[in-house]
N, C-alpha and C positions, 0 to 999 in steps of 0.2 A: 559843767555842759551835759547834756543828752545826744548819745554818740551811736549810730544807726552802721553798725559793718554788716554790708552785705556780700553775700557769696549768690551771682546770680544763675539763671540756668535760663536756656528757652524752655519756650512751653512743650517741645518735643519732651524734654530730659526730665520733667518734672514728675516723680513716682518712677522714674526709672532706672534709678542707679545700679549700673552693672555691680558694684559689688561696695555694698555701703560702710563705706569709710567715711568717718569723720573728716569735715575739709580742717586742713592745716591751717592755711593762710589767715581765719579771719578770728581763730581761736588764739592765735598769736599775736595777730592786732591787738585783741582785746588783752593779752596777756602784758602789751607794751603800753596799756594806756596806765597812766600815773593814777593813786587814790583819788578821790573825789569826784571823779565823773559817772553818768549812768551808761551804761554799755548795751546796744542790743544787738545780738547776731540774727542772722535773718537767713536761713540755707533754703532758697528756693526749689533745691534738686527735690528735697524733701516734703513740696509746697508750701513752707511758710510763704506769707503775704506780705508783701511792702506797705507799710501803713503810712501813707503821705502826710495824712490829716495829724500824725502824732506830732507831741515836742519832738523837736529834732532841731540841736546847734550843729551839727557835723554830719554829712553822710561820705562813706568809705566804701568804693567797691575795688576790688580785684579781679583784673578782666583776664580773661585767655583770648585770642584768638576769635573762636566760634561764639562767645558771648557778649564781642563787641558791639555789636548792633543792640542788643538787648540792655546791654549795660549805658550807653550812649542813649537810651529811652528812659533809662529810672532814672539818670543822673540828669536829664531834659527837664523833667518832671519835676524832681527836689529843686531844683533852681528856678523855674517857673515858681515857684512857691516861695523864693527868697533864702533856700537853706542852701549854703555852701558847701560841695562837694570835690571830694578829694578821688582821682583814679588813680592806680598803681596794677602792675602787676604785669605778667612778659610781653601782651599786646602793646599794654601802654610805652612800655621801656622802646620797643620798634619804632612805633609811631605818635610820640610824643606829641608834636603841632597837631594833629588829628585830634586826639583827645582832649589839648587845651581847648578845641571849640565846643565842648561838651560839659569841662569841671570850671570850676574855681580854679584847683590847684592840679598839677600833676607828679606824682611823683616815680622816681626814674631809679632803679636799682633795690636795693633791701631795705626792709623797715625799720630796720634796730635804733639805728642815727637817726630818721628822719620824723619816722612818726611822735615822738614826743616832741619833737619843735613845730610840727603842725599844728600842735593842740596847743601851744603856748600860743603862738602866733595868734588861731585861731581866737583864743580865750583873750588876744590883746585887740582883734581886728583887724590885723596886719599879716593877714595871710600872702605869701607869695605866692609866684605862679607856676614855679617849679622847684621842687625838692629832689637832690641827685645824689646819690650816695655810689661812689665808685670812684674809678679814674676814666671817667668819660667827658669828651670835650662837651663845653657849654655855652660855647661862641655864639653858637647860630639861633639861641631862644631868645623869644623876643619876648621881653618881660623881665620879670626880676625871680632872681635864681637863688636859692641855698645849696650850695653845695660842699660837701666833706668827702674829699679825694679817695680817702681809703675805705676799702672793702669793712664791714663791721668784723669785731673780735664775738665770737662766740662764746665768750666765757661767762656772759653775762645776763643768757636768756634764762628768763622766766620759764615756770610751765605753765603751758598752753590754758586758757578759762574753757575747758572741757562743761564747767557746772552752768555755762548758758547756753548750752543746747541740750537738747532730750538726748541725754546719751543711750539710752533703750531704741531708738529706734537705728543706730548705728552696729553694724556687725562688730566693726574694728572701731578702736581708737587708732590714732596717728602720730607718728613722733618723726622728730630726723635727728642727726647725730650728727652727721658733716654738710658741708657745703660744698660743690666746685667741682670739676670735671676735666682732666688732663687730655679729654679723646679728640676733640675737635670732628664731631661728626658731620658732615657737611649737611644734613638734613634737622641739624636739631640747636637749638638756640641756647640751650644749658650755659655752653663754654662762655659764648658771651656776655650772659646774664650773670654768672655766677665766679666766675675765673676760672682758669685754670688749675691754681695752686689749692689744694686740698685743706679746708679750715674744718677744725674736732671742737666739739663743747669736751666739756671736761667730763671724763667718765662718772665721777661720783654725783654729777648733777642729772647724767643721762640714766643712770641706774635708779637715783630718787626719785625721776618723773615714771620710769616703768613699772616702778612699785605702786606708782599709782592708776595703775592701769588695767582694764579687764583683763578676761581671757585670751583675746586676739587680740592682736594689733598692726597695724602697717608701718613699716620705718620706709619713709619717702626718700632715704640718700639715694644718689645716680648708683653708688654698688656697694652692700651693706657687706662685701668682702675688703673690701677698701681697692688698692690697685697695688699689689704685691710685686708686681714685677718694677715700682719704682725704686730698684738697690740704694740708688743713691737719698732715698730718705726712709733709714729703716726703723723710725718714728712712727712710720704711717701703718707699718706691721705692726709693732709694737701696741697702738693704740687699739686694735681689735683684736690682740690677741688678748689685753689687760681686760677691754668692755666685756668680752664674752666669757672669760673665766668669771668676772666679775657678777655679768647676770647668768649665769650659769648657778649661782651658788647662791641664789633668791630661794627663800623657802617656797614660794609659792611659782610655778612653772608656769608661765603663756605662751600660747603659739603666735608666731609672727610670720612674716613675711616681704619681701622687699625687694628690690631689682640685684639681680648679680650676676657678674661676669663669669662664663664659663673657664675661660681661662684661668682663673685663679687657682686649679687643681696642680696647675705645671709649674707655679713659680714657687721659690724662697718661701716660706711658711704659709703659702697659701693654702695647702690641703689642713694643717693644723687649724688654720683662722676658719675653717669652712668646718671641722669636727667640734669645734668650739662652741660656732654660730649654733650648730643643731643641738647641741647640749645644753645650750641658751632656751631654745625655742623654736629657731629658725624649722619651717616648714614645709618653704615653697618660694620659688623665684620667681621674676618677672626677667626672662634675659632677652636682648636686645641681639636677633641674628642676623637680623635686616635683609639677607641674600644670599642663597646656595649657589651663588657664582663668582668666579673671581671679577669679572667684568660690575657686577652690580655693588660686589666688594670695591671697588673702587670707586665706585661714581657716588656711593653714598661714603666712603671715610669709614666703614665701618671695620675695615679689617686692622687699623691701630687697637680696637677695643677687643679684638677678639684675638690680638698681640700675634697676628701673623707678622713675617719682616716685610712683606710686602705683598700686593692683592694676588699678584702674580703666582705665589705658595699657598694661596688658598685651598685649601682639599675639605671635603666632607666627613673622612674619615678622622680626623681631629675632633671636629664638632660633635660626632655620635661619639667618639673615646670619652670626651668628655661630660656628656649629657650621659652616658653608663656610670660613670663614676660616680657624682654628683646624685642620681638615682640610687645608687646603690647605697649611699650614705644618708640619705632617708629624706631626700628634697625632691618635690616636686619642681618641674620647669613648666611655665609658661613662656613658649619659643613667640617671640614678637618679630615679624618678616613684613618688610616693605617693598611690594610691587609695583612697578610699572619705572623702572631703571631705564634705559633707553633699549636695552640688548632684551628685554623681557617680551615675553608674547603671553598670549593669552595660556597657550599648553604651562607659562612660570606658575599659576592658582594650582593648579591638579598636581603639579610634581613638588610641590610645596606642602600641601594636603599631606600628600602621599608620605614625606620624611617624617611629617609630625605623626601619623600612622605607626610607621615603622619604629620611631624611637620614643613613641607614648607621649610625648609633648604636648600640653594643651595647645590649639594653635590659634595664636591672634596675628591673622593675617591679614593685611591691609592694605588700600592702595596707597600709594605715595598724595600725600598731600604738603607740599614744601610749605612750611611756615614762617610767616615773617620773622624775619633777625635773624636764620639760617643762611649761609652760603649758598645752597641749591636753590631756594627761592629770588636771592638777587641775582643767580646766575639765568635763572628761569625767565626771570621779568625783563632781564635785559636783552633775550632771546626772543622774546614777544610770545613765550609761551604760556605763561601763567593767564589763565581765564581773565580779565581784570574786571569784567562785566559784573560777577558774581560777587554778592555782598557777602560779607566776615562770616555771616552764619550759615555759609554752606563749607566752610571749614572744617569741620564736626567728623569729618570722617565719611559721611554719607554721600556725598557728593565727588566729583572730582574736575580739581580745581585747573588743571592743565592738559597740554595737549601733548600729547604722546607720539613718536615716529609712525609708530604702527598699529596701535591699537586706539578706539574710539572712546572718548567717556562713558558712552551706552552701553559700549561691549565690556571694559572693563568694572563698570557698575554691578552687569548681571554678571561677570562671572564670579567676582567677590562675593556678591551675595549666593550664588551658589556654592562655591566652596565653605563659605562660614555656616549655610546651614546645616551640609551635610555634615560638616565638622563637630557640631552639636547634637547629634541624635542620641537618644538613649544608651544607644548600644557603645556608642564610642565613650561616652560619658561615663556609663558602669564599667568598661574595660578600663579606662586611664583610671579611675577611682580604685578599682580593684588593683591596677599594678602599683599603685602608691602605698597601699596597706597592705602587700605584699612585700616593700622594703622597708615598712618601716609600722608594723601591726598597732594603728593608735584608733581606735576609735574617733578622738578629737581631732586627727589630722583628715581622718578619710571622711570624716562628716564637712570640715572644713574645703577639702578637695571637691566635693560633690555638689555641696549648695553654690559653691564659687562657680562651678560648672553651669549650673541649673538659673543662677542668674543672669549669666552669658547667654546662653540659651535663648532667654526669654529677650535679651537686648537685643540680639541680631535678630530673631525672629522679629521684631518690632520693625528695626532700622530696614534689615532687607527685603521683609518679607508681604511689602507692601505692592 
């Protein structure tokens, strides 16, 4: 069969990737495709066009919420031509019935157990309405259902099919080593999607795949330091100690980035895991700090991720100490903050930027966008605080999609615009790059820092400068 796998993008995103990272989902689906099929990947972020007239026996799209409108439009056009369409991804996980109106089949959960069966059923002309992987209830689905109750074992993951995309246009390759998150942050749908239990890919397979990667890569795990506070699971720490020890011994050293928790420095084996990660090439992390107040930590649920015993004992001094420790080990930090919790005010935006300036972390200061599938979305929807007349394509961060007790959507957007453009002045970018170089005198690390921030500057200028 001829299979087209599409990574959709809104018009405003085409050619404007903040950090050019090769997308993982389509290259993984291609890797899971059995031999004998012709696979074409379309990355619309980088300007690939969908050829609706080309021979195609099945089209598949991975859908995040801001891309749902565009994905449905693409799916409808394919189906109008008689081509079956499969929709999957985080948004489809939350709204399977909505997606079914635009798709021949809907895939819910992870792809490893579903995609080969979908292709087999398509070859036989017997596609089911819903394909489900994981411990989810299916009684409410109207139509035929194929259900694998357990989450997939990651021991048989093939190498991603990066050869199907022009690798030179991406600054970084992408890879993953684990799935699952035990933190249950209230604004995040990751735990419901992947489960709270951490599943690991075999170390030898990860190392073999890393050896095929280029100079820079991004690890999409929820925490590249693992969760060293999980003392009842010593194998969790052992996995990362062994993985980074093996990667550090590779002949060709690559620089890499990923998401990481600051509190790993405080737990058993956490410091050693971080040190080995740096030896293996880790140069920067995206750290979800979310809020600088105890009330924000309580409403977001992020205090668990930061491993405070309760939101009432949250304090900024601990954050600053952990930041200094990681920076001292040569790791640049991109701090993610969400503003829009009930006790936030417009002044919270500036206070957060001031914190980033003081600690020399890269600011990612975002207005809350309650994402479908998260507890905060369901809570706000029930309270009538979600602005339901807004289409899904407004959930990309450039619009305010909920009602705040004291701030208007217009004032939040304006202040968010100001601090994010101010946060990426050339002076601040150069200051942070120099700070990184002082702690880790590497030209490659400094260049990665500078060009990453330059890409973010361009993106925020486009999003907020209009």
